[in-house]
C-alpha positions in Angstrom: 155.4 118.5 57.0 153.0 120.7 58.9 150.3 122.4 56.9 149.3 124.7 59.8 151.3 125.2 62.8 154.8 126.2 64.1 158.2 124.7 64.7 158.7 123.9 68.3 162.0 125.3 69.8 162.1 127.8 66.8 165.1 130.1 66.9 166.9 128.2 69.7 170.1 126.3 69.5 170.1 122.5 69.9 171.7 122.9 73.3 168.6 124.8 74.5 166.6 121.5 74.8 169.5 119.8 76.8 169.6 122.8 79.2 166.0 123.0 79.6 165.6 119.3 80.4 168.5 119.4 82.8 167.0 122.3 84.6 163.6 120.6 84.7 165.3 117.5 86.3 166.7 119.9 88.9 163.2 121.5 89.4 161.7 118.1 90.0 164.3 117.1 92.5 163.8 120.4 94.4 160.1 120.0 94.2 160.2 116.4 95.5 162.6 117.4 98.4 160.2 120.2 99.4 157.2 117.9 99.4 159.1 115.4 101.3 159.9 117.9 103.9 156.3 119.0 104.3 155.3 115.4 104.6 158.0 114.9 107.2 156.5 117.9 109.1 153.1 116.4 109.0 154.4 113.1 110.4 155.6 114.9 113.5 152.0 115.2 114.4 150.0 112.6 116.3 148.1 109.7 114.7 144.5 110.4 113.7 141.6 109.4 115.9 139.3 108.5 113.1 139.4 106.8 109.6 140.2 109.3 107.0 140.1 106.8 104.2 136.6 105.4 104.5 134.0 106.0 101.6 136.7 106.5 99.0 134.2 107.1 96.2 132.4 109.9 98.2 135.7 111.4 99.1 136.8 111.4 95.5 133.6 113.0 94.4 134.0 115.8 97.1 137.6 116.4 96.1 136.6 116.8 92.4 133.5 118.8 93.2 134.8 121.1 95.9 138.5 121.0 95.2 138.9 120.9 91.3 135.4 122.1 90.7 135.9 125.1 93.0 132.3 124.8 94.4 132.8 126.6 97.6 135.2 129.1 96.2 132.5 130.2 93.8 130.1 131.0 96.8 131.8 134.5 96.8 131.2 136.1 93.4 134.0 138.6 93.0 136.8 136.6 94.8 135.4 133.3 93.3 135.3 134.4 89.8 138.8 135.9 90.2 140.2 132.7 91.6 138.4 130.5 88.9 140.0 132.7 86.3 143.5 132.1 87.5 142.9 128.4 88.3 141.2 127.5 85.0 143.7 129.3 83.0 146.6 127.7 84.9 145.1 124.2 84.1 144.5 125.0 80.4 147.9 126.5 79.9 149.5 123.6 81.7 147.7 121.3 79.3 148.8 123.3 76.4 152.5 123.1 77.6 152.1 119.3 78.0 150.8 119.0 74.4 153.8 121.0 73.1 156.2 118.7 75.1 154.4 115.6 74.0 154.9 116.6 70.3 158.4 117.6 70.7 159.6 114.5 72.8 157.6 111.8 71.0 157.7 113.4 67.6 153.8 113.0 67.2 152.2 115.5 65.0 149.5 117.0 67.3 149.7 120.8 66.8 148.6 121.0 63.1 145.7 121.8 61.0 142.5 122.8 62.6 143.5 121.5 66.0 146.4 123.9 66.0 144.0 126.8 65.3 141.7 125.7 68.1 144.8 125.2 70.3 146.0 128.8 69.7 142.6 130.2 70.3 142.5 128.5 73.6 146.0 129.4 74.6 145.5 133.2 73.9 142.0 133.3 75.5 143.1 131.6 78.7 146.4 133.5 78.8 144.2 136.7 78.7 141.9 135.1 81.4 145.0 134.5 83.6 146.2 138.1 83.3 142.8 139.4 83.9 142.5 137.3 87.1 145.9 138.5 88.3 145.0 142.1 87.7 141.8 141.7 89.8 143.8 140.0 92.5 146.4 142.6 92.7 143.8 145.3 92.6 141.7 143.7 95.4 144.7 142.9 97.7 146.6 146.1 97.2 144.1 148.9 96.2 140.7 148.0 97.4 141.5 145.3 99.9 138.6 143.7 101.8 139.4 143.4 105.6 139.7 139.6 105.4 142.6 139.4 102.8 146.2 139.4 103.8 148.8 141.6 102.1 152.0 139.9 102.8 155.1 139.4 100.6 154.4 135.9 99.6 151.0 136.8 98.2 152.3 139.6 96.1 155.5 137.5 94.9 153.3 134.7 93.8 150.8 137.0 91.9 153.7 138.9 90.2 155.4 135.7 89.3 152.3 134.0 87.7 151.6 137.3 85.9 155.2 137.6 84.6 155.0 134.0 83.3 151.8 135.0 81.5 153.2 138.2 80.0 156.5 136.7 78.9 154.4 133.9 77.3 152.6 136.5 75.2 155.7 138.4 74.3 157.4 135.3 73.1 154.7 134.5 70.7 154.3 138.2 69.6 158.0 138.5 68.7 157.8 135.2 66.8 154.8 136.4 64.8 156.5 139.7 64.1 159.6 137.9 62.8 157.9 135.1 60.7 154.4 136.6 59.8 152.7 133.3 59.3 149.3 133.2 57.6 147.5 132.1 60.8 148.9 134.7 63.0 145.4 136.4 63.4 144.4 133.2 65.3 146.8 134.2 68.1 144.7 137.4 68.5 146.3 138.7 71.6 149.9 138.0 70.6 149.2 139.3 67.1 147.9 142.6 68.5 151.1 142.9 70.6 153.2 141.9 67.6 152.3 145.2 65.8 154.3 147.0 68.5 157.6 145.2 67.0 156.8 146.1 63.4 159.7 148.5 63.1 162.4 146.1 64.2 164.7 144.1 62.0 165.2 140.4 62.1 168.4 140.3 64.2 166.8 142.4 66.9 163.6 140.3 66.9 165.5 136.9 67.1 167.6 138.1 69.9 164.6 139.4 71.9 162.8 136.0 71.3 165.8 134.2 72.8 166.0 136.5 75.7 162.2 136.2 76.4 162.2 132.5 75.9 164.9 132.0 78.6 163.3 134.5 80.9 160.0 132.7 80.6 161.7 129.3 81.3 163.4 130.5 84.4 160.3 132.1 85.8 158.2 129.1 85.1 160.7 126.7 86.7 161.3 129.0 89.5 157.6 128.9 90.2 157.4 125.1 90.1 160.4 124.6 92.3 159.1 126.9 95.1 155.5 125.6 95.2 156.2 123.4 98.3 157.5 126.4 100.3 155.1 129.1 99.1 151.4 129.8 99.4 150.9 127.9 96.2 151.2 124.6 98.2 147.5 125.1 98.9 146.8 124.0 95.3 147.6 120.4 96.2 147.3 120.4 100.0 143.8 121.9 99.7 142.5 119.2 97.5 144.1 116.5 99.7 142.5 118.1 102.8 139.2 118.0 101.1 139.6 114.3 100.2 140.6 113.6 103.8 137.7 115.5 105.4 136.0 114.0 108.4 133.2 111.7 107.8 131.8 112.4 111.4 128.4 114.2 111.7 128.9 118.0 111.6 128.1 118.5 115.2 130.6 115.9 116.5 134.0 116.6 117.9 136.9 114.2 117.3 136.8 111.8 120.2 139.7 110.5 122.4 139.3 106.8 122.6 140.6 105.1 125.7 141.1 108.5 127.4 142.3 106.9 130.6 145.3 105.5 128.8 146.3 108.6 127.0 149.6 110.3 128.1 148.9 113.6 126.3 145.5 115.0 126.1 144.9 117.9 123.8 147.5 120.3 122.3 150.4 122.0 124.0 153.0 121.9 121.4 152.4 122.0 117.6 153.3 118.4 117.3 150.4 117.5 119.5 148.0 118.3 116.6 147.3 115.3 114.4 149.1 115.0 111.0 145.8 115.8 109.3 145.5 119.1 111.2 149.0 120.0 110.3 148.3 119.2 106.7 145.2 121.5 107.0 147.4 124.4 107.9 149.1 124.1 104.5 145.7 123.8 102.8 144.8 127.2 103.9 144.3 129.7 101.2 144.5 132.7 103.4 141.2 133.9 101.9 139.9 135.2 105.1 136.3 133.8 104.7 136.5 132.1 108.0 137.4 135.3 109.7 134.7 137.3 107.8 132.0 135.0 109.3 133.5 134.7 112.7 131.3 136.3 115.3 134.2 136.7 117.8 136.3 138.5 115.2 133.2 140.8 114.4 133.0 141.6 118.0 136.8 142.6 118.1 137.7 139.8 120.2 141.2 138.4 119.9 140.2 135.4 117.6 140.8 135.0 114.0 140.1 131.3 112.8 142.5 132.1 109.9 145.3 133.2 112.2 144.9 130.0 114.3 145.6 127.8 111.2 148.4 130.1 109.9 150.2 130.4 113.3 150.1 126.6 113.3 151.5 126.5 109.9 154.2 129.0 110.8 155.3 127.1 113.9 155.4 123.8 112.2 157.6 125.4 109.4 159.9 127.0 112.1 160.2 123.5 113.9 161.0 121.9 110.7 163.6 124.5 109.7 165.3 124.4 113.1 165.6 120.6 112.8 167.3 121.0 109.5 169.3 124.1 110.5 169.8 124.1 114.3 172.2 127.0 114.3 169.4 129.2 113.0 167.3 128.7 116.1 167.6 130.7 119.4 169.6 128.2 121.3 169.6 127.5 125.1 173.0 128.5 126.5 173.1 125.4 128.8 171.6 122.6 126.7 172.5 124.1 123.2 169.0 123.0 122.0 166.5 125.3 120.2 164.4 127.4 122.6 161.0 126.7 121.3 158.2 129.2 122.4 155.2 127.8 124.5 153.0 127.2 121.5 149.7 127.5 123.3 150.6 130.6 125.1 153.3 132.5 123.2 152.0 131.6 119.6 148.3 130.8 120.3 147.0 133.0 123.1 144.5 131.8 125.6 142.0 134.8 125.1 142.2 133.9 121.4 141.3 130.3 121.9 138.6 131.0 124.6 136.9 133.6 122.2 135.6 130.8 120.0 131.9 130.0 120.3 132.1 126.8 118.3 129.4 128.1 116.1 130.9 126.4 112.9 130.7 129.5 110.7 134.4 129.3 109.9 134.0 125.7 108.8 130.9 126.4 106.8 132.8 129.1 105.0 136.1 127.5 104.4 136.6 126.5 100.6 139.1 123.6 101.5 137.1 122.2 104.6 139.6 123.0 107.3 138.2 121.8 110.7 138.9 125.0 112.8 136.7 123.8 115.7 138.6 120.5 116.3 141.9 122.5 116.3 140.6 125.0 118.9 139.0 122.4 121.1 142.2 120.2 121.0 144.1 123.4 122.4 141.4 123.8 125.1 141.9 120.2 126.0 145.6 120.9 126.4 144.7 123.9 128.6 142.4 121.7 130.8 144.8 118.8 131.0 147.6 121.2 132.3 145.2 123.1 134.6 145.7 126.4 132.8 142.3 127.8 132.0 140.4 131.1 132.8 138.9 131.2 136.2 135.4 131.6 134.8 135.8 128.6 132.8 137.3 126.6 135.7 134.4 127.6 137.9 131.7 126.6 135.3 133.4 123.3 134.7 133.8 122.7 138.5 130.1 123.4 139.0 129.2 121.0 136.2 131.2 118.2 138.0 130.2 119.0 141.4 126.4 119.8 141.1 125.6 118.4 137.6 124.8 121.9 136.3 126.8 125.0 135.2 124.9 127.3 137.5 126.1 125.3 140.6 122.6 125.1 142.0 121.4 122.2 144.1 120.0 119.1 142.5 116.7 119.6 144.3 116.2 123.0 142.4 116.2 121.1 139.1 112.4 120.3 139.6 111.3 123.8 140.6 109.8 124.3 137.2 107.4 121.2 137.8 105.6 122.9 140.8 101.9 123.0 140.2 102.1 121.0 136.7 100.7 117.6 135.8 104.0 116.1 134.5 104.6 112.5 134.4 107.9 111.4 136.0 109.8 108.3 134.6 110.3 106.7 138.0 106.5 106.6 138.3 105.3 106.1 134.7 107.9 103.5 133.9 106.8 103.2 130.2 106.6 106.2 127.9 107.3 106.9 124.2 109.4 110.0 124.7 111.7 111.3 127.5 111.4 115.0 127.6 114.8 116.5 128.5 114.6 120.3 129.5 118.3 120.4 130.1 120.2 122.6 132.6 118.9 126.0 131.2 115.3 124.8 131.0 115.5 123.5 134.5 117.5 126.2 136.4 117.2 129.5 134.5 114.2 131.5 135.6 113.4 132.7 132.2 113.6 129.3 130.5 111.7 127.7 133.3 108.7 129.5 131.7 109.5 128.1 128.4 109.8 124.6 129.8 106.4 124.8 131.4 105.0 126.1 128.0 106.5 123.2 126.1 105.0 120.7 128.7 101.6 122.3 128.3 101.9 121.8 124.6 102.8 118.3 124.9 100.0 117.6 127.3 97.5 119.3 124.9 98.7 117.3 122.0 98.5 114.1 123.9 102.1 113.2 123.5 103.2 110.1 125.6 106.2 111.4 127.5 107.9 111.5 130.9 110.7 113.5 132.5 113.5 112.4 134.7 113.0 115.0 137.4 115.7 114.7 140.0 117.3 111.8 138.1 118.2 114.2 135.2 121.8 115.7 135.1 124.1 117.7 132.9 124.6 115.9 129.5 127.9 117.7 129.1 126.9 119.8 126.0 129.3 122.5 127.1 132.0 120.5 129.0 133.1 118.9 125.9 133.7 122.0 123.6 135.3 123.7 126.6 137.9 120.9 126.6 136.9 118.9 129.6 136.9 115.6 127.8 137.5 113.5 130.9 134.5 115.0 132.8 132.3 114.6 129.7 133.3 110.9 128.9 133.9 109.5 132.3 131.3 111.3 134.2 128.5 112.8 132.3 128.2 110.2 129.4 128.3 107.3 131.8 125.7 108.7 134.2 123.3 109.5 131.4 123.9 106.1 129.7 123.1 104.2 132.9 119.8 106.3 133.4 118.8 105.8 129.7 119.4 102.0 130.1 117.3 101.8 133.3 114.2 103.2 131.6 114.9 101.7 128.1 114.9 105.2 126.7 114.5 105.2 122.8 113.3 108.6 122.0 114.2 112.0 123.5 112.7 115.4 123.1 115.2 118.2 123.9 114.5 121.8 124.6 118.0 122.8 124.0 119.9 122.5 120.7 123.1 121.9 122.5 121.6 119.0 124.3 120.0 117.9 121.0 123.4 117.9 119.3 125.0 116.1 122.2 122.5 113.2 122.2 122.3 113.0 118.4 125.9 113.4 117.4 128.3 113.0 120.4 126.7 110.1 122.5 126.7 107.6 119.7 130.6 107.7 119.9 130.1 106.0 123.3 127.4 103.5 122.5 124.3 105.6 123.4 122.0 105.6 120.5 118.5 107.3 120.8 116.2 109.0 118.5 116.4 112.7 119.3 113.9 115.4 118.3 114.1 119.0 119.1 111.0 120.7 120.4 110.8 122.9 117.4 110.6 119.9 115.0 108.1 118.2 117.3 105.9 121.2 117.3 105.9 121.5 113.7 104.8 118.0 113.3 102.1 118.3 115.9 100.8 121.3 114.1 100.9 119.5 110.8 98.9 116.6 112.4 96.4 119.1 113.7 97.1 118.0 117.2 97.9 121.6 117.8 96.0 124.4 116.0 97.1 127.9 116.2 94.3 130.3 115.5 94.6 133.4 117.6 96.4 136.2 115.5 99.8 137.1 117.0 100.3 140.3 115.1 104.1 140.2 115.4 107.0 141.1 113.1 109.5 138.4 114.2 113.2 138.3 113.5 114.0 134.6 113.9 117.4 133.6 115.0 119.0 130.4 113.9 120.7 128.6 116.8 124.2 127.4 115.7 123.7 124.0 117.1 120.3 123.6 115.5 121.2 125.1 112.1 124.9 124.9 111.1 125.6 121.7 113.3 122.5 119.9 112.3 120.9 121.6 109.3 117.5 122.2 111.0 116.3 125.6 109.4 112.9 125.0 108.1 111.0 123.4 111.1 111.1 126.4 113.5 110.1 128.7 110.6 107.3 126.5 109.5 106.0 126.3 113.0 106.0 130.1 113.3 104.5 130.4 109.9 101.4 128.4 111.0 100.5 131.1 113.4 98.1 133.8 112.0 99.4 137.3 112.0 103.0 136.2 112.1 105.6 137.9 109.7 109.0 136.6 109.7 111.6 139.3 109.0 114.8 137.5 108.1 118.0 139.0 109.2 120.7 139.6 106.7 122.7 136.7 108.3 120.4 133.9 108.5 120.3 130.0 107.9 123.7 128.7 106.9 125.3 132.1 107.4 123.5 132.9 110.7 125.4 134.8 113.3 126.0 133.3 116.7 124.4 134.6 119.9 127.7 134.3 121.7 126.7 131.6 124.3 128.2 128.6 122.5 131.4 126.9 123.3 131.4 128.2 126.8 130.9 131.8 125.9 127.9 131.9 128.2 130.2 131.8 131.3 133.2 133.7 129.9 134.1 137.3 129.8 136.6 138.2 127.2 138.1 141.3 125.5 135.9 142.9 122.9 132.3 143.6 122.3 129.3 141.5 123.3 128.4 139.0 120.4 124.8 139.1 121.6 124.6 142.8 121.4 125.7 142.7 117.8 123.2 140.0 116.9 120.4 141.9 118.6 121.3 145.0 116.5 121.1 142.9 113.4 117.6 141.8 114.5 116.5 145.4 115.2 117.6 146.4 111.6 114.9 144.2 110.2 112.2 146.4 111.8 111.0 143.6 113.9 109.2 144.1 117.2 110.0 140.5 118.4 113.0 138.2 118.3 112.3 134.5 118.4 114.6 131.6 118.8 114.4 127.9 119.7 117.4 127.8 122.2 117.4 128.6 125.9 120.9 130.1 125.7 120.0 132.3 122.6 117.0 133.5 124.6 119.1 134.3 127.6 121.5 136.3 125.4 118.6 138.2 123.6 117.0 139.1 127.0 120.4 140.6 128.0 120.8 142.5 124.9 117.2 143.9 124.9 117.8 145.1 128.5 121.1 146.7 127.5 119.5 148.7 124.9 116.6 149.5 127.1 114.2 147.8 124.6 113.0 145.1 126.9 109.6 146.7 127.2 109.0 147.3 123.5 110.8 144.4 121.8 109.6 140.9 122.8 112.2 138.0 123.1 110.5 134.5 123.1 111.0 131.0 122.4 108.8 129.8 119.5 106.9 127.5 121.8 105.7 130.6 123.8 104.3 132.3 120.7 102.6 129.0 119.5 101.0 128.5 122.9 99.5 132.0 122.9 98.0 131.4 119.6 96.0 128.2 120.7 
C-alpha cells in the first residue's frame, strides 16, 4: 500500500483503461501512417550528392547540442526562452506521463514517498512553465507580433491545443484534490490553488466533473499526437533529424554535381528535383522567421523571403502527395485526366524571388535547424540556366564570363592594364615563386579596384614577399558563375582552365584580393582536385605587420566603419584579421556597425547581385546608411565588390567627398 501518492485511474471505470489503450493503438497507427506518407514524399526527391552519414559521432553531438539542447534557438532571448519553456515542459510532462504509465502497466511502485512529492513538484512547476510559454507565444503572435512571425491557423491551433492539454491537466488534478483532500495536496501547489475554486461543490458533482475533464484531456492529447505528422509540430522530429543530416562540406561550398556531362536533369524545375534531404528540410522549418529577419534582400523590400522559399517547397510537396492519394481533388486536365501541376519554379517560386538572393549566408547562420537555403536557391537557378530561362542581365554577365573570361566583357589584353609602370614579377618569366598573387576580375578590370591592386602589390614588394602574377594567363575563376547557377561553365570551363594553369607553374600558395575568389579556391576547387593554400590579402597583411615587415606609423585619424564581406566572414569565419590589420595603424578608431561579424549585413553584390537590377531598394544603400549611423567618416572593407558598392552608395548620398571608402590595404599603405 502506498504511504504517499495517489491511485492511478482514480474515479474511472475498468473499461476506461481498455478504451484508452484502444484509442492509443489507433493514434499510433495514424501517426505511423502520417510519418510514412512524409517519408514517401521525401523519397520522391532526387538522391543526395554527398554523404549525409559521415562522422556519426559529430552529427550526434550536433543533434543533441543544437536540436535537443536548443543552442541556436536561445540566440534570441525572448523567442528562445519562450520556445525553451514550451519545449522543456513538454519533455518533462511527457516523462511524467511515461512514469504513470509504467507504474500502471507493470505494477511497479514508483510514485510513492519522497519521489512522489518531487514528482508532483516537477509536474506542477513545468505545467505552469508550459502555460506561461504558451501565453507568451500567443501574445507575441497575435498581439505584439514581430514582423518575421507568421500568424496562420495552424500556428494558433497548435498553441491552443497544447494550452488546452495543460489547462485540463491542472483541472483534473484540482478536482481530484477537492474531492479527496489528501494530506500532500499542498505539494501540487498550482492544482491545490485551483482546487479552492471547487470547495462549494459536493462529491457527485466533483466526481462527474473529474470524469468529463479526464476524457477531454485524453482526447486532446491523443488528437495532438495523431496530427503531428500533418501539422507544424512535425518540426520537433524533422528539425533534429535535419540537424543530424547537416552538410559536412566547408561553409562556403555549394553542393556539387558530379559527372555533370552525364546528368539528364540539372537543377530544380519541379519540386521533386530537390533532393530528399532538401524536402525533409522543408518540414524541419519552424516558421520562426529568423532567416527572413537577417535577409538583406527582404530588408530591401525585394521579393525574397528565405523562409517562404522553404515553406512554398513544403506546401507544394504536400499538395503533390495529396493529389497522388486523392487524384480527384486536383485540378484535372480535361484531355489527359491528370492533375494540372503548377510550374513550380515560375508559378510557385518566382524568378525575381530566386534572383534576389545574394548568397550571403545570413539565413543559414540564423536558422535554428540548419536548413541549407543557399543550396536550394542555387539549385533552382541551375534549373533556370539549364532551361535557358534567366534574366537578361544575368544571361549577359554569364555570356561575358564564358566569352571573354571576365563578367565585364572586356578584352583579355585589358587584364594587365593595372601592371603599367609597376615592377611586378610575371609567372611566365619568374618560373618559381612562393605565392601566386591573384587580383581577380574586379582587381584587374574595375578602375577603382585597379588602384587597390597596385597598392597591394606595392605592399608585397615592400615586405619582400616572393610572389608572381599570371598576367594575361589569368582568367575568371568562376566565383560568380557557380552561385548564379552556371554549373557547366564553372566546372567544364573555368575550373579546367585554372587547374591547367596552376599545374603548369606548380602553384602551391595563392594570395587573393577578392573574398569570392578566396572562397572559390579554398572551398570549391578542392571538389575538383585543385588543392592550394589560399590566403586573403587582409590575413597576409596582418601577418606581415605582426612580423614587422610592414610597420604602419603615420597616424590616419579616421573613424572607420568596417564592413565584413560575406564571403570572408560568414562563409569563411575570417573576422579578426582585417580588424587587427586596421588596429595596427595609429589614429584609427573602428566604429562597429550594429550588424557586424556573424550578423554582418551584405553589400548586395554577392550571388550575381553585382550585375542584376531587381524590384526593391538597393541593398548597398541600406548598408551604407548603417555605416553612417556609427558616426564614421570612412568605410573600410577587404573586398573589391563591396568597395564598388560603397562607392556607389556614397555618390548616391552625395557623400563621396566627405566620406572615404577604401580597402584596408590602402589605409595601411598610407600609414607606412
